[in-house]
N, C-alpha and C positions, 0 to 999 in steps of 0.2 A: 589935946595939943599943948605944947610947952608954953609957958608964960613969958619966954624970952622974946626979944625982938630980932633974933638971928633967924634968917630965912633957912628953913630946913625942908626936906621933903616930908612925906607922910610915913616914912619908915622910922619906927621907934628904935630898932636895933637890928643889926645883922651880925650873925656869929656863925662859927663853924664847929661841927662836932665830928667825931670819928667813931661811930658805933661799929662794933664787930658783928657781922651778920653771916649767916650760913644759908645761901640760896639753894633751892632744889633745881633739878633739871628742867629745861624748857624744851618742849618738842620742836622738831624741825619746822622752819618757816612760819612761826607764830610769835605772838607776844603774849606774856602772861604776867599778871600782877601777883606779887608775893608780899606778905606782910611780916614786919619785924617789930618787936617791942623796943621802944625808945622813950624812956622816962622823961617827962617834961614837955614832950612835943604837944603842940596845941592845934586844934582844927582850923584856927585862923592863920596859922603859919604858912608862909610861902616857902616851899621846899624845893631845893635844887640839889640833886646828887651829882657831885663833881666827878666821882669815879672811884675806882678801887685803888688802894695804895699798894700796888704791886703789879704783877703780870696778870692781865685780864685774859679770860678765855676768848680765843679767836671766834669771831662770828656773833658774839653777844654784845648787844647795845642796850644802854639804859635809855628807855624811850620817854619815861615820865615818872614823876614822884609826887606824892602828896601825903597829907595827914587827914583822913576822913573820920577817924576816931581818936580821941585824946590818947597820947602815949603809943600810938601805932603808926609806924612809917610804912607806906605802901610804895613799892618800886615796881614799875612795869619793865620787865626785861624782854627784849626782842632777840630772837634767835634767827639769824639770816642765813643759816647753813642748811644743808639737806639732811642733817642727822641731829639727834638729840644732843644738847650740850648743857653743861652746868656752869653757871656764873661762878667766878672765884669767890671763895670764902675768906673773910678777914675784915680788916678795917676799911670802911668806905668814907670818903670825905663828903659831908653833907652841909650845904649852906642853908641857914634858916634866916628868913627875914620876917620880923614882926612889925606890923603896922601900928600907928598911933590910934587909928580908928578904922572904920570900914573903908575898904578900897573904893575910890570913886569909879563911876561907870564910864567916865570920859577923861581925856587928858587935859581938860581946861581948868 
């Protein structure tokens, strides 16, 4: 924790990155996790993929994202169509939040 007297949350920093990724096809009506190398990403980071910086593939939804292994971004893509579809390749905006310590288990 900071030694200042200013009230802050437990978030040490929040920043945005735009890694360029190349997802592979996702079968119809399923979700599938895909992993991508992102230097500096930490397993304690809270990861939120804001989306693709361009025209996204119809029927593809970003369902979840995290970092389970240092330097590896995992994105769960869901395909809500009746045919195989490939998420768009290119720069995705990713929000990273780093906490000052362990996340509390309650909001108190």
